[in-house]
C-alpha positions in Angstrom: 33.5 -6.0 37.0 33.6 -9.4 38.6 35.4 -12.4 37.0 35.0 -16.0 37.7 38.1 -18.0 36.9 37.7 -21.8 36.7 41.1 -23.5 37.4 41.8 -27.1 36.9 45.5 -27.4 38.5 47.7 -25.6 40.6 49.6 -24.1 37.6 46.9 -23.2 35.4 46.1 -19.7 36.7 45.3 -16.6 34.9 48.8 -15.7 34.1 49.3 -12.5 32.4 45.6 -11.9 32.5 45.7 -11.9 36.3 48.1 -8.9 35.9 45.4 -7.0 33.8 42.8 -7.8 36.0 44.6 -6.1 38.9 45.7 -3.2 36.7 42.4 -2.5 35.8 40.8 -2.8 39.2 38.8 -6.0 38.3 37.6 -8.6 41.0 38.7 -12.2 40.1 37.5 -15.1 42.0 39.1 -18.4 41.3 37.6 -21.8 41.9 39.8 -24.9 41.9 37.4 -27.1 40.2 39.5 -30.2 40.3 39.8 -30.0 44.2 35.9 -30.0 44.6 35.3 -26.2 45.2 31.8 -25.5 44.8 30.8 -23.7 41.5 28.9 -20.7 42.6 25.7 -19.1 41.1 26.7 -17.4 37.9 24.7 -14.5 38.3 27.2 -13.1 40.9 29.8 -12.6 38.1 30.0 -10.6 35.0 32.5 -12.8 33.0 33.5 -16.3 33.1 37.2 -17.1 32.6 38.1 -21.0 32.0 41.8 -22.0 32.2 43.5 -25.1 31.1 44.3 -28.3 32.9 45.8 -31.8 32.4 42.3 -33.6 32.2 40.5 -34.5 29.0 36.9 -33.5 28.6 35.7 -37.1 28.1 37.4 -38.3 31.5 34.1 -38.1 33.2 34.5 -41.4 35.2 38.1 -40.6 36.4 37.0 -36.8 37.1 33.2 -36.7 37.8 33.4 -33.1 38.4 33.6 -32.6 34.7 30.0 -33.5 34.2 28.8 -30.8 36.7 31.3 -28.3 35.2 30.1 -28.8 31.9 26.4 -28.4 32.7 27.2 -25.4 34.6 29.0 -23.7 31.6 26.2 -24.7 29.2 23.6 -23.1 31.6 25.8 -20.1 32.0 26.3 -19.5 28.2 22.9 -20.4 27.0 20.5 -19.3 29.6 22.4 -16.5 31.1 24.2 -15.2 28.0 27.4 -15.0 30.1 30.6 -13.8 28.3 33.2 -16.3 28.3 36.9 -16.7 27.5 37.9 -20.3 27.4 41.7 -21.5 27.0 42.9 -24.8 26.1 41.0 -27.3 28.2 38.7 -24.2 29.0 38.1 -23.9 25.1 37.2 -27.7 24.9 35.0 -27.7 27.8 33.0 -24.7 26.2 32.9 -26.6 22.8 31.7 -30.0 24.5 29.1 -28.2 26.7 27.6 -26.6 23.7 27.4 -29.5 21.3 30.9 -30.0 19.8 33.2 -32.9 19.8 36.6 -33.1 21.4 39.1 -35.9 20.9 42.7 -36.8 20.9 45.1 -35.1 18.3 46.9 -37.4 15.7 50.1 -35.2 16.8 50.2 -33.2 20.0 51.2 -29.5 19.7 53.9 -28.5 22.0 55.9 -25.3 21.5 55.9 -21.7 20.5 54.8 -21.3 16.9 52.6 -19.2 14.8 48.7 -19.3 14.7 46.8 -17.8 11.7 43.5 -16.1 11.8 40.9 -17.5 9.4 39.0 -15.1 7.2 36.2 -15.0 9.9 38.8 -14.3 12.5 40.1 -11.4 10.5 36.8 -9.5 10.9 35.9 -10.6 14.3 35.8 -7.9 17.0 37.8 -10.2 19.4 40.8 -10.1 16.9 40.7 -6.5 16.0 44.3 -4.9 15.7 45.6 -8.5 16.3 48.2 -9.7 13.9 46.7 -12.0 11.2 49.7 -14.4 12.0 51.4 -14.3 15.2 53.5 -16.5 17.6 52.0 -18.2 20.7 52.4 -21.1 22.9 50.8 -24.4 22.3 50.6 -27.5 24.8 48.0 -29.8 24.2 47.5 -33.3 22.9 43.5 -33.1 22.4 41.8 -30.9 20.1 38.2 -29.7 19.2 37.1 -32.1 16.3 33.9 -30.5 15.4 31.8 -27.4 16.3 28.1 -26.6 15.9 27.5 -25.2 12.4 26.7 -21.7 13.9 30.0 -21.3 15.6 32.8 -19.9 13.3 36.3 -20.9 13.4 38.5 -17.9 14.1 42.2 -19.2 14.0 44.0 -22.3 12.9 47.3 -24.1 12.7 48.3 -26.9 10.0 48.0 -29.5 12.7 44.9 -28.1 14.6 42.1 -26.4 12.4 40.0 -25.4 15.3 42.5 -22.9 17.3 39.9 -20.4 18.1 36.1 -20.0 17.7 33.1 -17.9 18.7 30.3 -19.7 20.4 28.2 -16.4 21.1 28.8 -12.8 20.5 30.6 -12.6 23.8 31.8 -16.4 24.2 35.1 -17.5 22.9 37.4 -20.3 23.0 41.0 -20.3 22.3 43.2 -23.4 22.2 46.5 -21.9 22.6 47.8 -20.2 25.5 47.8 -16.4 25.5 48.1 -16.3 29.3 52.0 -16.7 28.9 54.2 -15.0 31.4 58.2 -15.4 31.9 57.4 -18.0 34.4 55.0 -20.2 32.5 57.1 -22.6 30.8 59.3 -23.3 33.9 56.0 -23.7 36.1 54.4 -26.2 33.8 57.8 -28.0 32.9 58.1 -28.7 36.6 54.6 -29.9 37.0 54.4 -33.9 36.6 51.2 -33.9 34.8 52.6 -31.7 32.0 56.5 -32.2 31.8 56.1 -35.9 30.3 54.1 -34.7 27.3 56.4 -31.8 26.5 59.5 -33.9 26.8 58.2 -36.7 24.8 57.6 -34.3 21.7 60.6 -32.0 22.2 63.1 -33.9 24.1 65.0 -34.0 27.4 66.0 -30.3 27.2 62.6 -29.1 26.1 61.9 -27.0 29.2 65.2 -24.9 28.8 65.0 -24.4 25.3 61.2 -23.5 25.2 61.7 -21.2 28.2 64.5 -19.4 26.3 62.3 -19.1 23.3 59.4 -17.9 25.0 61.3 -15.3 26.8 62.5 -14.0 23.5 59.4 -13.6 22.0 57.4 -12.5 25.1 57.1 -9.0 24.0 55.2 -10.0 21.0 53.2 -12.6 22.7 52.1 -10.2 25.5 51.2 -7.6 23.0 48.7 -9.8 21.4 47.4 -11.0 24.7 46.9 -7.5 25.8 45.1 -6.4 22.4 42.7 -9.5 22.7 42.0 -8.9 26.4 41.1 -5.2 25.6 38.7 -6.3 22.7 37.1 -8.7 24.8 36.3 -6.6 27.7 35.2 -4.0 25.3 32.7 -6.4 23.9 31.5 -7.1 27.5 31.0 -3.7 28.4 29.2 -2.8 25.0 26.9 -5.9 25.7 26.3 -5.0 29.3 25.3 -1.3 28.1 22.9 -2.4 25.2 
């Protein structure tokens, strides 16, 4: 299996999913979109993995490459029916590219707290054997405001009603960060484009406190990440075989 990973900053890499790719012998090619690296033809890959970033989907004048990326995503999903996993900005780009709406949140979400599956999420194959309520990392000030009517919402929090959604039978967006590793909070907390938002919401000692909390809950977080990864790869394999 060949995975194409779209990256929008030096710190928004595959995280724990990179470990799973390597362990499973999956080839993963990373494209640094924000550095102007050219998007390849999608037919050379089996799966599209879209990570987060400090940009917002509407900043097309500041980041002109967003226009091309959204067109590329739309064609890959609609025309080629490419399997997709998008996280945070990746989920927002997927929603935007397919006709949804993304905007600023009334109150940004930063921290490690619960996300709950909706009734649709509890029966979706992506979340099979995933706990109906589980702890995960949140780090965002924008949210998906609206989805096309044929895209079910699969997870939510009180402050963000679209935390996960299904765009096609093999294309999903996840607003939160299941790629969490033991290095993630420190790595992001030391990145200028990310530290300010975290400190503004959680205080000057936010990085140290959140890092300790993340490490405390790491086994639970990575158990859910591994289950979701296995479920998604199973969907991809069944779709390819049909």
